[in-house]
Backbone atoms as SQL, in Angstrom:
CREATE TABLE atoms (id INTEGER PRIMARY KEY, chain TEXT, resi INTEGER, resn TEXT, atom TEXT, x REAL, y REAL, z REAL);
INSERT INTO atoms VALUES
  (1, 'A', 1, 'UNK', 'N', -51.954, 88.144, -42.785),
  (2, 'A', 1, 'UNK', 'CA', -50.438, 88.394, -42.168),
  (3, 'A', 1, 'UNK', 'C', -50.885, 87.857, -40.629),
  (4, 'A', 2, 'UNK', 'N', -51.981, 87.501, -40.102),
  (5, 'A', 2, 'UNK', 'CA', -51.990, 87.570, -38.416),
  (6, 'A', 2, 'UNK', 'C', -52.278, 86.154, -38.520),
  (7, 'A', 3, 'UNK', 'N', -53.545, 85.565, -39.646),
  (8, 'A', 3, 'UNK', 'CA', -53.658, 84.166, -39.719),
  (9, 'A', 3, 'UNK', 'C', -52.433, 83.528, -40.334),
  (10, 'A', 4, 'UNK', 'N', -51.435, 83.827, -40.937),
  (11, 'A', 4, 'UNK', 'CA', -50.249, 83.249, -41.326),
  (12, 'A', 4, 'UNK', 'C', -49.187, 83.258, -40.052),
  (13, 'A', 5, 'UNK', 'N', -49.533, 83.989, -39.197),
  (14, 'A', 5, 'UNK', 'CA', -48.646, 84.080, -37.798),
  (15, 'A', 5, 'UNK', 'C', -48.939, 82.949, -37.235),
  (16, 'A', 6, 'UNK', 'N', -50.432, 82.807, -37.005),
  (17, 'A', 6, 'UNK', 'CA', -51.293, 81.766, -36.128),
  (18, 'A', 6, 'UNK', 'C', -50.961, 80.520, -36.364),
  (19, 'A', 7, 'UNK', 'N', -50.825, 80.400, -37.795),
  (20, 'A', 7, 'UNK', 'CA', -50.189, 78.849, -38.337),
  (21, 'A', 7, 'UNK', 'C', -48.938, 78.630, -37.977),
  (22, 'A', 8, 'UNK', 'N', -48.150, 79.314, -38.294),
  (23, 'A', 8, 'UNK', 'CA', -46.449, 79.350, -38.015),
  (24, 'A', 8, 'UNK', 'C', -46.460, 78.938, -36.486),
  (25, 'A', 9, 'UNK', 'N', -46.961, 79.651, -35.567),
  (26, 'A', 9, 'UNK', 'CA', -46.539, 79.500, -34.251),
  (27, 'A', 9, 'UNK', 'C', -47.096, 77.974, -33.849),
  (28, 'A', 10, 'UNK', 'N', -48.602, 77.786, -34.516),
  (29, 'A', 10, 'UNK', 'CA', -49.334, 76.309, -34.356),
  (30, 'A', 10, 'UNK', 'C', -48.283, 75.277, -34.638),
  (31, 'A', 11, 'UNK', 'N', -47.719, 75.890, -35.857),
  (32, 'A', 11, 'UNK', 'CA', -46.752, 74.321, -36.574),
  (33, 'A', 11, 'UNK', 'C', -45.487, 74.315, -35.724),
  (34, 'A', 12, 'UNK', 'N', -45.262, 75.358, -34.888),
  (35, 'A', 12, 'UNK', 'CA', -44.169, 75.220, -34.227),
  (36, 'A', 12, 'UNK', 'C', -44.151, 74.526, -32.977),
  (37, 'A', 13, 'UNK', 'N', -45.387, 74.833, -32.753),
  (38, 'A', 13, 'UNK', 'CA', -45.797, 73.873, -31.235),
  (39, 'A', 13, 'UNK', 'C', -46.159, 72.287, -31.406),
  (40, 'A', 14, 'UNK', 'N', -46.354, 72.281, -32.801),
  (41, 'A', 14, 'UNK', 'CA', -47.053, 71.180, -33.231),
  (42, 'A', 14, 'UNK', 'C', -45.660, 69.984, -33.170),
  (43, 'A', 15, 'UNK', 'N', -44.660, 70.780, -34.133),
  (44, 'A', 15, 'UNK', 'CA', -43.360, 70.227, -33.813),
  (45, 'A', 15, 'UNK', 'C', -42.512, 69.588, -32.679),
  (46, 'A', 16, 'UNK', 'N', -42.975, 70.669, -31.885),
  (47, 'A', 16, 'UNK', 'CA', -42.124, 70.821, -30.627),
  (48, 'A', 16, 'UNK', 'C', -42.517, 69.248, -29.595),
  (49, 'A', 17, 'UNK', 'N', -43.968, 69.253, -29.686),
  (50, 'A', 17, 'UNK', 'CA', -44.646, 67.864, -29.281),
  (51, 'A', 17, 'UNK', 'C', -44.250, 66.951, -29.950),
  (52, 'A', 18, 'UNK', 'N', -44.350, 66.868, -31.032),
  (53, 'A', 18, 'UNK', 'CA', -43.796, 65.563, -31.548),
  (54, 'A', 18, 'UNK', 'C', -42.404, 65.304, -31.392),
  (55, 'A', 19, 'UNK', 'N', -41.173, 65.892, -31.602),
  (56, 'A', 19, 'UNK', 'CA', -40.165, 65.942, -31.046),
  (57, 'A', 19, 'UNK', 'C', -39.774, 65.296, -29.782),
  (58, 'A', 20, 'UNK', 'N', -40.449, 65.983, -28.534),
  (59, 'A', 20, 'UNK', 'CA', -40.969, 65.829, -27.429),
  (60, 'A', 20, 'UNK', 'C', -41.463, 64.019, -27.280),
  (61, 'A', 21, 'UNK', 'N', -42.607, 64.032, -28.055),
  (62, 'A', 21, 'UNK', 'CA', -43.108, 62.538, -28.098),
  (63, 'A', 21, 'UNK', 'C', -42.062, 61.389, -28.576),
  (64, 'A', 22, 'UNK', 'N', -41.555, 61.643, -29.394),
  (65, 'A', 22, 'UNK', 'CA', -40.280, 60.661, -30.282),
  (66, 'A', 22, 'UNK', 'C', -39.221, 60.652, -29.129),
  (67, 'A', 23, 'UNK', 'N', -38.612, 61.365, -28.334),
  (68, 'A', 23, 'UNK', 'CA', -37.492, 61.467, -27.432),
  (69, 'A', 23, 'UNK', 'C', -37.929, 60.312, -26.455),
  (70, 'A', 24, 'UNK', 'N', -39.136, 60.645, -25.805),
  (71, 'A', 24, 'UNK', 'CA', -39.721, 60.041, -24.809),
  (72, 'A', 24, 'UNK', 'C', -39.991, 58.416, -25.108),
  (73, 'A', 25, 'UNK', 'N', -40.269, 58.947, -26.294),
  (74, 'A', 25, 'UNK', 'CA', -40.572, 56.697, -26.888),
  (75, 'A', 25, 'UNK', 'C', -39.301, 56.319, -26.943),
  (76, 'A', 26, 'UNK', 'N', -38.398, 57.009, -27.506),
  (77, 'A', 26, 'UNK', 'CA', -37.185, 56.656, -27.165),
  (78, 'A', 26, 'UNK', 'C', -36.598, 56.120, -26.113),
  (79, 'A', 27, 'UNK', 'N', -36.335, 57.148, -25.145),
  (80, 'A', 27, 'UNK', 'CA', -36.111, 56.888, -23.832),
  (81, 'A', 27, 'UNK', 'C', -36.316, 56.115, -23.015),
  (82, 'A', 28, 'UNK', 'N', -38.179, 55.693, -23.009),
  (83, 'A', 28, 'UNK', 'CA', -38.843, 54.962, -22.008),
  (84, 'A', 28, 'UNK', 'C', -39.162, 53.466, -23.032),
  (85, 'A', 29, 'UNK', 'N', -39.403, 53.626, -23.914),
  (86, 'A', 29, 'UNK', 'CA', -39.792, 52.515, -24.987),
  (87, 'A', 29, 'UNK', 'C', -41.304, 52.315, -25.011),
  (88, 'A', 30, 'UNK', 'N', -42.064, 53.389, -24.502),
  (89, 'A', 30, 'UNK', 'CA', -43.381, 53.003, -24.592),
  (90, 'A', 30, 'UNK', 'C', -44.022, 53.937, -25.787),
  (91, 'A', 31, 'UNK', 'N', -45.136, 53.999, -25.919),
  (92, 'A', 31, 'UNK', 'CA', -46.347, 54.526, -26.594),
  (93, 'A', 31, 'UNK', 'C', -46.645, 55.973, -26.399),
  (94, 'A', 32, 'UNK', 'N', -45.887, 57.048, -27.210),
  (95, 'A', 32, 'UNK', 'CA', -46.699, 58.365, -26.684),
  (96, 'A', 32, 'UNK', 'C', -47.695, 58.833, -28.228),
  (97, 'A', 33, 'UNK', 'N', -48.559, 59.834, -27.976),
  (98, 'A', 33, 'UNK', 'CA', -49.228, 60.525, -28.556),
  (99, 'A', 33, 'UNK', 'C', -49.487, 61.928, -28.344),
  (100, 'A', 34, 'UNK', 'N', -49.459, 62.719, -29.390),
  (101, 'A', 34, 'UNK', 'CA', -49.830, 63.878, -29.040),
  (102, 'A', 34, 'UNK', 'C', -51.298, 64.255, -29.505),
  (103, 'A', 35, 'UNK', 'N', -51.623, 64.824, -28.365),
  (104, 'A', 35, 'UNK', 'CA', -53.212, 65.205, -28.750),
  (105, 'A', 35, 'UNK', 'C', -53.355, 66.762, -28.493),
  (106, 'A', 36, 'UNK', 'N', -54.450, 66.705, -28.981),
  (107, 'A', 36, 'UNK', 'CA', -54.889, 68.766, -28.474),
  (108, 'A', 36, 'UNK', 'C', -55.937, 68.619, -27.728),
  (109, 'A', 37, 'UNK', 'N', -55.759, 69.118, -26.828),
  (110, 'A', 37, 'UNK', 'CA', -56.619, 69.267, -25.499),
  (111, 'A', 37, 'UNK', 'C', -56.741, 70.756, -24.601),
  (112, 'A', 38, 'UNK', 'N', -57.531, 71.155, -24.550),
  (113, 'A', 38, 'UNK', 'CA', -57.829, 72.627, -23.831),
  (114, 'A', 38, 'UNK', 'C', -57.067, 73.681, -24.326),
  (115, 'A', 39, 'UNK', 'N', -56.569, 73.702, -25.908),
  (116, 'A', 39, 'UNK', 'CA', -56.038, 74.634, -26.461),
  (117, 'A', 39, 'UNK', 'C', -54.503, 74.601, -26.433),
  (118, 'A', 40, 'UNK', 'N', -54.180, 73.705, -26.347),
  (119, 'A', 40, 'UNK', 'CA', -52.613, 73.054, -26.601),
  (120, 'A', 40, 'UNK', 'C', -52.117, 71.545, -26.447),
  (121, 'A', 41, 'UNK', 'N', -51.028, 71.434, -27.161),
  (122, 'A', 41, 'UNK', 'CA', -50.554, 70.014, -27.321),
  (123, 'A', 41, 'UNK', 'C', -50.258, 69.454, -26.150),
  (124, 'A', 42, 'UNK', 'N', -50.383, 68.375, -26.086),
  (125, 'A', 42, 'UNK', 'CA', -50.448, 67.491, -24.792),
  (126, 'A', 42, 'UNK', 'C', -49.676, 66.101, -25.384),
  (127, 'A', 43, 'UNK', 'N', -48.504, 65.801, -24.698),
  (128, 'A', 43, 'UNK', 'CA', -47.630, 64.701, -25.041),
  (129, 'A', 43, 'UNK', 'C', -47.877, 63.324, -23.877),
  (130, 'A', 44, 'UNK', 'N', -48.616, 62.443, -24.276),
  (131, 'A', 44, 'UNK', 'CA', -49.290, 61.565, -23.388),
  (132, 'A', 44, 'UNK', 'C', -48.848, 60.231, -23.548),
  (133, 'A', 45, 'UNK', 'N', -48.442, 59.512, -22.560),
  (134, 'A', 45, 'UNK', 'CA', -48.156, 57.548, -22.575),
  (135, 'A', 45, 'UNK', 'C', -49.430, 57.338, -23.077),
  (136, 'A', 46, 'UNK', 'N', -49.673, 56.353, -23.728),
  (137, 'A', 46, 'UNK', 'CA', -50.734, 55.206, -23.646),
  (138, 'A', 46, 'UNK', 'C', -51.045, 54.745, -22.454),
  (139, 'A', 47, 'UNK', 'N', -49.926, 54.331, -21.556),
  (140, 'A', 47, 'UNK', 'CA', -50.282, 54.135, -20.019),
  (141, 'A', 47, 'UNK', 'C', -51.312, 54.953, -19.105),
  (142, 'A', 48, 'UNK', 'N', -50.909, 56.205, -19.401),
  (143, 'A', 48, 'UNK', 'CA', -51.333, 57.459, -18.699),
  (144, 'A', 48, 'UNK', 'C', -53.009, 57.662, -19.247),
  (145, 'A', 49, 'UNK', 'N', -53.174, 57.634, -20.464),
  (146, 'A', 49, 'UNK', 'CA', -54.335, 57.740, -21.181),
  (147, 'A', 49, 'UNK', 'C', -55.294, 56.577, -20.576),
  (148, 'A', 50, 'UNK', 'N', -54.916, 55.352, -20.650),
  (149, 'A', 50, 'UNK', 'CA', -55.452, 54.512, -19.928),
  (150, 'A', 50, 'UNK', 'C', -56.104, 54.611, -18.477),
  (151, 'A', 51, 'UNK', 'N', -54.963, 55.561, -17.639),
  (152, 'A', 51, 'UNK', 'CA', -55.341, 55.816, -16.069),
  (153, 'A', 51, 'UNK', 'C', -56.436, 56.878, -16.124),
  (154, 'A', 52, 'UNK', 'N', -56.277, 57.884, -17.169),
  (155, 'A', 52, 'UNK', 'CA', -57.635, 58.787, -17.303),
  (156, 'A', 52, 'UNK', 'C', -58.543, 58.288, -17.393),
  (157, 'A', 53, 'UNK', 'N', -58.880, 57.231, -18.378),
  (158, 'A', 53, 'UNK', 'CA', -60.172, 57.006, -18.781),
  (159, 'A', 53, 'UNK', 'C', -60.652, 56.291, -17.514),
  (160, 'A', 54, 'UNK', 'N', -59.708, 55.254, -16.894),
  (161, 'A', 54, 'UNK', 'CA', -60.405, 54.780, -15.476),
  (162, 'A', 54, 'UNK', 'C', -60.768, 55.671, -14.425),
  (163, 'A', 55, 'UNK', 'N', -60.385, 56.658, -14.217),
  (164, 'A', 55, 'UNK', 'CA', -60.683, 57.681, -13.419),
  (165, 'A', 55, 'UNK', 'C', -61.586, 58.911, -13.915),
  (166, 'A', 56, 'UNK', 'N', -62.424, 58.630, -14.987),
  (167, 'A', 56, 'UNK', 'CA', -63.476, 58.907, -15.521),
  (168, 'A', 56, 'UNK', 'C', -63.108, 60.406, -15.988),
  (169, 'A', 57, 'UNK', 'N', -61.979, 60.648, -16.544),
  (170, 'A', 57, 'UNK', 'CA', -61.375, 62.065, -17.418),
  (171, 'A', 57, 'UNK', 'C', -61.989, 62.377, -18.659),
  (172, 'A', 58, 'UNK', 'N', -62.603, 61.339, -19.240),
  (173, 'A', 58, 'UNK', 'CA', -63.351, 61.617, -20.547),
  (174, 'A', 58, 'UNK', 'C', -64.409, 61.108, -20.273),
  (175, 'A', 59, 'UNK', 'N', -65.429, 61.166, -21.355),
  (176, 'A', 59, 'UNK', 'CA', -66.529, 60.997, -21.347),
  (177, 'A', 59, 'UNK', 'C', -67.099, 59.533, -21.372),
  (178, 'A', 60, 'UNK', 'N', -68.093, 59.353, -20.869),
  (179, 'A', 60, 'UNK', 'CA', -68.380, 57.423, -20.496),
  (180, 'A', 60, 'UNK', 'C', -68.420, 57.214, -22.187),
  (181, 'A', 61, 'UNK', 'N', -67.646, 55.990, -22.052),
  (182, 'A', 61, 'UNK', 'CA', -67.724, 55.106, -23.284),
  (183, 'A', 61, 'UNK', 'C', -66.626, 55.229, -24.163),
  (184, 'A', 62, 'UNK', 'N', -65.605, 56.470, -24.087),
  (185, 'A', 62, 'UNK', 'CA', -64.282, 56.564, -24.463),
  (186, 'A', 62, 'UNK', 'C', -63.685, 55.495, -24.517),
  (187, 'A', 63, 'UNK', 'N', -62.671, 55.030, -25.405),
  (188, 'A', 63, 'UNK', 'CA', -61.631, 54.017, -25.443),
  (189, 'A', 63, 'UNK', 'C', -60.894, 54.522, -25.711),
  (190, 'A', 64, 'UNK', 'N', -59.518, 53.602, -25.351),
  (191, 'A', 64, 'UNK', 'CA', -58.121, 54.144, -25.842),
  (192, 'A', 64, 'UNK', 'C', -57.954, 54.085, -27.510),
  (193, 'A', 65, 'UNK', 'N', -58.640, 53.050, -28.015),
  (194, 'A', 65, 'UNK', 'CA', -58.672, 53.250, -29.599),
  (195, 'A', 65, 'UNK', 'C', -59.099, 54.772, -30.198),
  (196, 'A', 66, 'UNK', 'N', -60.341, 55.298, -29.480),
  (197, 'A', 66, 'UNK', 'CA', -61.147, 56.692, -29.780),
  (198, 'A', 66, 'UNK', 'C', -59.958, 57.712, -30.149),
  (199, 'A', 67, 'UNK', 'N', -59.186, 57.416, -28.746),
  (200, 'A', 67, 'UNK', 'CA', -58.195, 58.388, -28.439),
  (201, 'A', 67, 'UNK', 'C', -56.853, 58.406, -29.232),
  (202, 'A', 68, 'UNK', 'N', -56.558, 57.282, -29.806),
  (203, 'A', 68, 'UNK', 'CA', -55.177, 56.939, -30.434),
  (204, 'A', 68, 'UNK', 'C', -55.781, 57.608, -31.957),
  (205, 'A', 69, 'UNK', 'N', -56.843, 57.373, -32.489),
  (206, 'A', 69, 'UNK', 'CA', -57.431, 57.410, -33.937),
  (207, 'A', 69, 'UNK', 'C', -57.351, 59.014, -33.964),
  (208, 'A', 70, 'UNK', 'N', -58.215, 59.804, -32.746),
  (209, 'A', 70, 'UNK', 'CA', -57.892, 61.111, -32.784),
  (210, 'A', 70, 'UNK', 'C', -56.486, 61.782, -32.874),
  (211, 'A', 71, 'UNK', 'N', -55.603, 60.936, -32.036),
  (212, 'A', 71, 'UNK', 'CA', -54.427, 61.754, -31.605),
  (213, 'A', 71, 'UNK', 'C', -53.881, 62.389, -33.250),
  (214, 'A', 72, 'UNK', 'N', -53.192, 63.573, -32.897),
  (215, 'A', 72, 'UNK', 'CA', -52.316, 63.886, -34.144),
  (216, 'A', 72, 'UNK', 'C', -51.287, 62.998, -34.642),
  (217, 'A', 73, 'UNK', 'N', -50.589, 62.430, -33.666),
  (218, 'A', 73, 'UNK', 'CA', -49.142, 61.925, -34.054),
  (219, 'A', 73, 'UNK', 'C', -49.066, 60.705, -32.729),
  (220, 'A', 74, 'UNK', 'N', -49.191, 59.793, -33.273),
  (221, 'A', 74, 'UNK', 'CA', -48.562, 58.322, -32.359),
  (222, 'A', 74, 'UNK', 'C', -47.136, 57.733, -32.816),
  (223, 'A', 75, 'UNK', 'N', -46.337, 57.614, -31.795),
  (224, 'A', 75, 'UNK', 'CA', -45.008, 56.862, -31.844),
  (225, 'A', 75, 'UNK', 'C', -45.467, 55.347, -32.089),
  (226, 'A', 76, 'UNK', 'N', -44.180, 54.528, -32.551),
  (227, 'A', 76, 'UNK', 'CA', -44.328, 53.098, -32.662),
  (228, 'A', 76, 'UNK', 'C', -44.934, 52.830, -34.205);
């Protein structure tokens, strides 16, 4: 029962993140991704990920393409 509730809560958070990504994508016309980072879903734009890579927030050698492949959901 507890596993079921955890899956249900996880799915609810995922759906909320996807809705937010779609809404922001339509509003700003940019590509948004839903990634699972630090125990939660994050909705980030492709432009912001580019900035994070440039500021060395990810391991050396990680590219936007790598993050895009591992993203749970991508708009456009």
